[in-house]
MILO-12314 format. One record per atom (N, C-alpha, C): x negated, y negated, z; residue in one letter. Coordinates in steps of 0.1 Angstrom, whole numbers, plus 5000, padded with zeros to 4 digits. Example, Ala and Ser with C-alpha at 12.3 -4.5 7.8 and 13.67 -1.06 7.14 Angstrom:
<atoms>
486850575078a/487750455078a/486850335078a/487250225071s/486350115071s/487150005079s/
</atoms>
This chain:
<atoms>
219177664043x/219477704057x/220977774055x/221177884060x/222577954059x/223477874068x/224677874063x/225877814071x/226377904082x/226777854092x/227477944102x/228977934101x/229578034105x/230978034106x/231477964119x/232677894117x/233077814128x/234477874133x/234377904145x/235677964152x/236377844159x/237777854160x/238577764167x/238977854180x/238377814191x/238577894203x/239377824213x/239777694212x/240577614220x/241577534215x/242777524219x/243777424214x/244377364225x/244677224226x/245377164236x/245977044231x/247177004236x/247776894233x/248676834244x/248976714245x/250076664253x/251376654243x/252276744245x/253376774235x/254576674238x/254876614227x/256076524227x/257276614233x/257376744231x/258376824236x/258276844251x/257076834256x/256976844271x/256376984276x/256377074267x/255977214270x/254477254266x/254177374266x/252777414262x/252777434247x/251677504244x/251477524228x/252577604222x/252877724229x/253977814224x/255277754224x/255577654233x/256777574233x/256777484221x/255677404219x/255477324208x/255777394195x/255077504192x/255277564178x/256677634177x/257177674188x/258577734188x/259577624184x/259477514190x/260477404186x/260077344172x/258877344170x/258477284155x/259077374145x/258777504146x/259377604135x/260877614136x/261577584147x/262977574147x/263477434141x/262577344138x/263177224132x/263577124141x/263277144154x/263777054164x/262976914164x/263676804165x/262976674165x/262676624179x/261476574181x/261076524193x/261176364193x/261776304182x/261876174181x/262976114190x/262676014197x/263775944205x/263875804202x/264475724210x/264675584209x/263975494219x/263175404213x/262375304223x/263075184223x/263375144238x/263975014240x/263174944251x/262474844249x/261674784260x/262474664266x/262074614277x/262574514284x/261874374281x/260974384270x/260374254265x/261374144262x/261274024268x/262073914265x/261273804259x/261773724250x/263273734245x/263473834234x/262573914229x/262774004218x/262274144223x/262974224228x/262574364231x/262274444218x/261474544221x/261174644210x/262474744210x/262774764198x/263974874198x/263774944184x/263375074185x/263075154174x/262975304176x/263175374165x/262975514168x/261275534172x/261075644181x/259775664186x/259575784191x/258375844192x/258075974198x/257175934210x/257575964222x/256875944233x/256576074241x/255776064251x/255476184259x/255976154273x/257276144277x/257776114288x/257476194301x/257076324297x/256776414309x/255376404312x/254476314307x/253176304309x/252876214321x/252376264331x/251976184342x/250476184344x/249776074342x/248276084341x/247676124354x/248276064365x/247776094378x/247776244382x/248876314378x/248976454381x/248076534371x/247976494358x/247176564349x/245676544352x/245276434356x/243776404357x/243376384370x/244276344380x/243876284392x/243776144393x/244276074402x/244375924402x/243075864401x/241975904407x/240675834405x/240175834390x/240275944383x/239875944369x/240875874361x/242175904362x/243175814355x/243075674355x/242775624367x/242675474368x/241575414360x/240675494356x/239375444348x/239775444332x/240975484329x/241375494314x/242575424310x/242575374299x/243775334291x/244675454287x/245875434284x/246675554282x/246175634270x/245575584260x/245275664248x/244175764253x/243175714263x/242175794268x/242675894278x/243775874285x/244375964295x/244976074286x/245676044275x/246276144266x/245176224261x/244076174255x/242976244251x/242276334260x/242076294272x/241276364283x/242276474287x/243576464288x/244576584292x/244476674280x/244576644268x/244576734257x/243176814257x/242076744259x/240876794258x/240676904270x/241176874282x/241076964294x/241877094289x/243077074283x/243877184279x/243277274270x/242577224260x/241877284249x/240777364256x/239977284264x/238777354271x/239177474280x/240277454288x/240777574296x/241177674286x/241877644275x/242277744267x/241177824260x/240077764258x/238977834252x/238077924262x/238377904274x/237877994284x/236477954290x/235977844286x/234677784292x/234977724305x/234077724314x/234177634327x/233977484324x/234677404332x/234577264329x/233177204332x/232577274342x/231277244346x/230177344340x/229077304335x/227977394330x/227677494340x/227577624337x/227277734345x/226177814338x/224977754339x/223877824335x/223477794322x/224377794312x/223977774298x/223877614295x/222977574288x/222577434286x/223777374274x/224277264278x/225177194269x/224577074262x/223277084262x/222676954256x/222876924241x/223277034233x/223577024221x/225077034218x/225877054228x/227377054227x/227876914225x/228876874218x/229276754217x/230776714215x/230976594214x/232376544212x/232576454200x/233476484191x/233876384181x/235376354182x/235776234183x/237176204186x/237576094176x/238876094174x/239476004165x/240575914173x/240575794168x/241575694173x/241775574164x/242875534160x/243075414151x/243175304158x/243675304171x/243875194179x/243075174191x/242575274197x/241775264210x/242675214221x/241975124229x/242575074241x/243474954239x/244374944229x/245074824226x/245974784238x/246474884245x/247274854258x/246374784268x/245274804270x/244274734280x/244274594275x/244074574262x/243774434257x/245074364259x/246274424254x/247374344257x/247774314270x/247474404279x/247674364293x/246874244298x/245674234292x/244774104295x/245373984289x/245973994277x/246473884271x/247773834279x/248473914284x/249773884291x/249373834303x/248473874310x/247973824323x/247273684322x/246573664311x/246073534310x/246973424305x/247773464295x/248573364288x/249973344294x/250473464298x/251873464303x/251873434319x/251073504326x/250973484340x/250073384346x/249173324336x/248373214341x/247173274349x/246773384349x/245673424357x/244273384351x/243373354360x/241973314354x/241073424350x/241273554353x/240573654349x/241173784347x/240673884340x/241274004338x/240374104347x/240874234347x/240274344354x/238774364349x/237874374359x/236474404355x/236274544347x/237374624347x/237374754338x/237974724324x/238274594321x/238974564308x/238274624296x/236974604296x/236074654285x/235974804283x/235674864294x/235775014294x/236975084292x/237975014297x/239375064293x/239675054278x/239374954271x/239674924259x/238874964248x/237675014250x/236775034239x/237175174233x/236975174220x/237575274212x/236875424214x/235575404220x/234975544224x/235175574238x/236075514243x/236475554259x/236775714259x/237575764251x/238075894252x/236875994251x/236075974240x/234976074239x/233976064249x/233775934254x/232875924265x/233375994278x/234475974282x/235076054293x/234976184292x/235476244279x/235376384276x/233976444279x/233076374272x/231676414274x/231176434288x/231476324297x/231076314310x/231776424317x/233076434316x/233776544324x/233376684321x/233076714308x/232676854304x/231276874304x/230376774306x/229076784306x/228276814292x/228976744282x/228476764269x/227276664265x/226076714264x/224976634262x/224576594248x/225376654238x/225076624225x/225676494220x/225976494207x/226776374201x/228076334208x/228176224210x/229476174216x/229976044206x/230876074197x/231175974188x/232675974186x/233175844181x/234575814179x/234575774164x/235775814158x/235975774144x/237275704142x/237275594137x/238475504134x/238675504118x/239575564114x/239775574100x/241375574097x/241975484105x/243375474104x/244175604106x/244975654098x/245775764099x/244875904098x/243775884092x/242875994089x/241776014101x/241875924111x/240775924122x/240476064128x/241476134132x/241176264140x/240876374129x/241476364117x/241076464106x/239576444104x/239076334102x/237676294100x/236876344111x/237376334124x/236576364135x/236476514136x/237476574132x/237476734132x/236576784121x/236476724109x/235676764098x/234276734103x/233976614108x/232476594112x/232076694123x/232976724131x/232476814143x/232276954136x/233176994126x/232977124119x/231477124113x/231277024106x/229877024099x/228777044109x/228876984119x/227776984131x/227677134136x/228777214137x/228677334142x/228277424130x/228677414118x/228377484107x/226877494104x/226377364105x/224877344103x/224077394114x/224577434126x/223777474136x/223177364145x/223677244142x/223277144150x/223877144165x/225077184165x/225777204178x/226477344179x/226377404191x/226977534192x/228577504195x/228877414202x/230277394206x/230577244203x/231777214197x/232277074196x/233677064201x/233976964210x/235276934214x/235676814205x/236776844198x/237276734188x/238776724187x/239276604182x/240576574182x/240976414182x/242176394186x/242376254187x/243476204196x/243676074198x/244776034206x/245075874202x/246275834204x/246675714201x/247975674208x/248075544211x/249275504219x/249675364211x/250675374202x/250975244193x/251975164200x/252475184212x/253775104216x/253274964222x/251974924221x/251674794224x/252574694216x/253074594222x/254074504216x/253574444203x/252374404202x/251874354190x/251674444179x/251274564182x/250974674173x/252274704167x/253374744175x/254674774170x/255174664161x/255074544165x/255774434157x/254874424143x/253674454144x/252774454131x/253274554121x/253474674126x/254074784119x/255374744113x/256274684120x/257674644116x/257474534104x/256374464106x/256174364094x/255774424081x/255074544082x/254774604069x/256074664062x/257274674069x/258374714063x/258174864059x/257574944067x/257475074065x/258075184076x/258775104084x/259175184096x/260675214094x/260975344098x/262375394097x/263275324107x/264475264104x/265375214113x/265975334121x/266775294131x/267475394139x/268075344151x/269075404156x/269475374170x/269475494180x/269975484191x/269875594200x/270475724194x/271575714187x/272075834181x/271475894169x/270975804160x/270375844147x/268775864147x/268175814158x/266775824158x/266175964156x/266676074161x/266176204161x/265976254145x/266676184136x/266776214123x/266176104113x/265476014121x/265075894113x/263975914102x/263176014105x/261876044098x/262276164087x/262276114075x/262876224064x/261776234053x/260676284054x/259676294044x/260276374032x/260076314020x/260276374007x/261876354004x/262676304013x/264076294010x/264376164003x/265476173994x/265876063986x/266275953994x/266875974006x/267375864014x/266375824025x/264975854023x/264075834034x/263975674035x/263675634048x/263475494051x/262175444057x/261275544059x/259975504064x/259475604076x/258375564082x/257775644092x/258275614106x/257975704115x/258375684130x/256975694137x/256675604144x/255475604153x/255575684165x/254475734170x/254575814183x/253275814189x/253275854202x/252075854209x/251676004213x/250376034215x/250176174219x/248476194218x/248176304222x/246676344221x/246676504218x/245676544209x/245576674205x/244076704204x/243676824209x/242276864209x/241977004205x/240977034198x/240477164193x/238977184198x/238777304202x/237277344205x/236777424193x/235877384187x/235277444175x/233877504180x/233577624176x/232577694183x/231777804173x/230577804174x/229677894165x/230278034167x/230678094156x/231278214156x/230778324164x/229378334161x/228678444169x/228578404184x/228578284188x/228578244202x/229878284208x/230978264201x/232378304206x/232578444207x/232078504196x/232278664197x/231478714209x/230278664211x/229278724222x/229878704235x/230778594238x/231178584250x/232678634252x/233178694241x/234478754241x/235678654241x/235378544234x/236478434233x/237578484225x/238778434227x/239878454218x/239878344207x/240078394195x/239678304183x/241078284176x/241578174177x/242878134170x/242878124157x/241678094149x/241578074136x/240078034133x/239978014119x/238677964114x/238677844107x/237877754109x/237977634100x/236877664090x/237077634077x/236277674066x/235977564056x/236777454057x/236377354047x/236777214051x/236077124045x/236476984049x/235976894037x/236876814032x/236576724021x/237176594023x/236476494017x/236876344019x/236776274006x/237376164005x/237276073993x/237875933997x/237575843987x/238275703989x/238875663976x/240275623976x/240875583965x/240075463959x/239475373966x/238875243962x/239575173953x/240975173956x/241675083946x/242574983953x/243275023965x/244074933972x/244174973987x/244474873995x/244274904010x/245474984015x/246574964008x/247775044014x/248575124005x/248275113991x/248975183982x/248175313978x/248575423981x/247875553979x/247775583963x/246575663960x/246475693947x/246275853946x/246875923936x/246876073936x/245376103931x/244776023923x/243376073919x/242376073930x/242475993940x/241775993952x/241976123961x/243376143963x/243676263970x/243376403963x/243476393950x/242876523943x/241476543945x/240676433945x/239276453948x/238976523962x/239876473972x/239676523985x/240076663986x/241176703979x/241676843979x/240776943972x/240176893962x/239176983954x/237976993962x/237476883967x/236276883976x/236376983987x/237476993994x/237877084005x/237677233999x/238477253989x/238477393984x/237077443981x/236277343974x/234877383970x/234077413983x/234277313993x/233477334006x/233777464012x/235077514012x/235577624018x/235177744010x/234877743998x/234677863988x/235977923986x/237077843986x/238377893982x/238877853968x/239777923963x/240577883951x/241877833955x/242577763945x/243877703948x/244877833950x/244477943943x/245278073946x/245178143960x/244178083968x/244078143980x/244778073992x/245477963988x/246177873998x/247677903998x/247977944010x/249377984012x/250377894019x/249777764024x/250577674030x/249877544031x/250577444029x/249877294030x/250777214040x/250177174051x/250677074060x/250376934054x/251576874048x/251376754041x/251276644050x/250576534044x/250576404053x/251876354055x/252776354044x/254276324045x/254776224054x/254576094052x/254876004062x/256375944061x/257075994050x/258475934046x/258375794041x/257375744035x/257475624029x/257675644014x/258375544010x/258675543994x/257475573986x/256375493990x/255175493980x/254275623983x/254275683995x/253275783998x/253775923994x/254975963998x/255476093994x/255276143980x/255676063970x/255576113956x/254176123951x/253276043956x/251876043953x/251276173958x/251576203970x/250976343977x/251476453968x/252576463966x/253276573957x/252576583943x/252376463938x/251776463924x/250276513926x/249576473936x/248276523937x/248176683939x/249176733947x/249276883949x/249576953936x/250376883929x/250776953915x/249476953906x/248676853906x/247476843898x/246476953902x/246376973915x/245277063920x/245777203920x/247077233921x/247577373921x/248277403908x/248377323899x/248877353886x/250277433886x/250477543879x/251677603878x/252077673891x/251177683900x/251277773912x/251977673922x/251977543920x/252477453930x/253977473932x/254777523923x/256177543925x/256377653935x/255377743938x/255377853947x/254577823961x/254177703962x/253277663972x/254077603984x/254277663994x/254877624006x/254277494012x/255077384013x/254677254018x/255677204028x/255177154039x/255977104049x/255476974055x/256176874060x/255576754067x/256176764081x/255376804090x/255876804104x/255976684111x/255576574106x/255876444111x/257376414112x/258176474103x/259676464105x/260076504118x/259276574126x/259676614140x/258876554151x/257476544149x/256676494161x/256276354157x/256776284146x/256376154143x/254976134138x/254676014136x/253375974131x/252475924143x/251475994146x/250675974159x/249375884155x/249375834143x/248375734139x/246875824140x/246075774146x/244775834148x/244775974154x/245876024161x/246076154165x/246776254155x/247276194144x/248076274135x/247276394129x/246076364125x/245376474119x/245076594128x/245076554142x/244676664151x/245976754154x/246976674156x/248176754160x/248776844148x/248476784136x/248876854125x/247876964121x/246576964124x/245577064124x/246077174133x/246577144145x/246977244155x/248177314150x/249077244145x/250277304137x/249877404127x/248877364120x/248377454108x/247777574112x/246877564123x/246177674128x/247277764135x/248277714142x/249277804148x/250177884137x/250477804126x/251177864114x/250277984108x/249077974108x/248278094104x/248178194114x/247978164126x/247878264138x/249278334139x/250478264139x/251678324141x/252278374127x/251678354117x/252178384103x/253678344101x/253778204104x/255078134104x/254877994098x/255877934092x/255677804087x/256777704092x/256477604098x/257377504103x/257877434091x/259077384091x/259777304081x/259577164081x/259977094069x/260276954069x/261776934073x/261776874085x/263276864090x/263976764082x/265376774082x/266276674078x/266176654062x/265776754055x/265376744039x/266576824033x/267276914038x/268177004032x/269176914023x/269076934010x/270276864002x/269876713999x/268676674003x/268376524002x/267076493993x/266476603987x/265176593981x/265076483970x/264276403970x/263976303961x/263376363948x/264076333936x/263576393925x/262176363921x/261576253927x/260176223924x/259176313933x/259876393942x/259076483951x/259176633946x/259776663936x/259976803933x/258676843927x/258576993926x/257477063919x/256677123928x/256977133943x/256377233952x/257477303959x/257077393967x/257977483974x/258177413989x/259177313990x/259477244002x/260177344011x/259577354023x/260077444034x/261077384042x/262377414040x/263477344045x/263977404059x/263577524062x/263777584075x/262477664079x/262277684091x/261277774095x/261277914089x/260077954085x/259878074079x/258978154087x/259378274092x/258678354099x/258278504092x/257378564096x/256978694090x/256278664075x/255478554075x/254878524062x/253478594061x/252978594049x/251678644047x/250678524044x/250178464054x/249378344052x/247878374054x/247078344045x/245678374045x/244978244048x/245278144042x/244478014043x/245477904041x/245177784048x/245977674048x/245277544046x/245877434042x/245277304042x/246077204050x/245477114057x/246077004064x/245676874057x/246576784052x/246276674045x/246376544055x/245276444054x/245476334062x/245076214051x/245876124048x/245676024038x/246175884044x/244975794046x/245075684055x/245075554046x/245675444053x/245475324048x/243875284046x/243675214036x/242275184033x/241675274022x/242775374018x/242275474008x/241475584012x/241375614025x/240475704030x/241275844031x/240875944025x/241576084024x/240576184031x/241176264040x/240576374045x/241376504045x/240876614040x/241576734040x/240876844048x/241476924056x/240877034064x/241277164058x/240677274057x/240877394053x/240677504065x/241677584067x/241677674078x/241977834072x/241377924078x/241678054074x/242078144086x/243078234084x/243578314095x/242578424098x/242578464110x/241678574115x/242378704113x/241678794107x/242178924104x/242679004117x/243879054118x/244279124130x/243679254131x/
</atoms>
C-alpha cells in the first residue's frame, strides 16, 4: 500500500511568553528566556526554584468555566493548545457534513493529573476531610486531555495517550503521523501537556540532583545546554499541539500548510534508567532518516534534546557526530530548552513546533547563554549561539531522549514556496 504525505496544517500552544505563535518564535529566535522564579507559600518548606510558568493563562477565559472545571491544569493547557491548533488549521470545531469517525487524537503527558491527586492528599491528610471530589478520577487520569479533545472536536477515531517520560509528546506525534501516512486516519490532533509544579513532583526532581539552581535574578539564565558551567535542567508547564492531515485532503480544502512531517524513528537504550547511551540515540536518528527517505546531507538543522545535564549533553553530541560524520561540524544544532525550559511530556511537542517554524520562517533559534561557555565534551557540531535568519533550510530533526532509555526523533521538511 502506498504511503500518503502528511501535512502540518495547524499549530497551537500556550506560550510561556504569553503571546501567539509569531510572538513565540520571534522571542525564541531573539534568544529571550521565558524562565522565571517559582516561590510557593508551602510551609514549612516552600518550593523555590527556576521555573517556566504560563502566568497569562486563564483556563476560564480560554475554555469557559464549565469545561475548565472538569479538567486538571495539564488538561486545561492541552485543550487550549488543541483549540488554538484546530482554529489555526481552519477546520470548524463541530463537524460540518464531513464524517470524523476516522479522525483521532494522540496525546503525550509524563505526569497527567498529578495536581488533582496532590489536592486529594492535602485534603485527606492535612485538612482531615473524609472524602475527595467525585471528579478526582476523571481529573487525574492520564488520558483526560485526549478524551476532552476528542469530545470537544468530535473526533471519532483513536483517542490515546502516551506516557514515555520526556519523549511522551514526540512519540504521540510520531504515532499520529503513522496513522495519517497509512491512511488509517485523515486528520490527527496531536501534541502534549504537563504541569510539574506539584510539590511532590518538584521535590522528586530536586532529589535527582539534575535541577539547575537559581534565584530571582539568575533564573532566566539557569538553563545552559552544552555549556561548561551548566548546572542542570529547568522544569516548566505548558501545552503544545499540531494538526496532522492527509496532504491531498489539506490541498483539496485549500488549507495553509506549515510544513510536512516525513519521518519518525524510535529506539531503547536498554541499558540504564537515567543514563543515556549514544548507541541508542544513533539507532533512533538513523531509523528516522531511513523512514523519511533522507540522507544525513539533507538535514539542515537539529533541535536538540539538550537538557543541560552533565550526562546528557555530551552523549547527544556524540550521537550526532556518529550519524553525520564529517558534516557534523557544519550541522546547525540548538537546544531551545535554554529559553522555554523542559516541559517534560510536552517538550517534544513544543520543540516540534519550534522546528516546524524554523523551516517555515527559514530561521534558526539559538541555544541561549552559551557564548564563550562551550564544554569541550560538546564540541564537533555547529552550535547556534544567536538566532540566524535568511537560512536555506530543507529538512530538520527534533530529538527527544527520555529517562528509561526511550528515544524518539521526528523529521520535518519545508514546503517549497
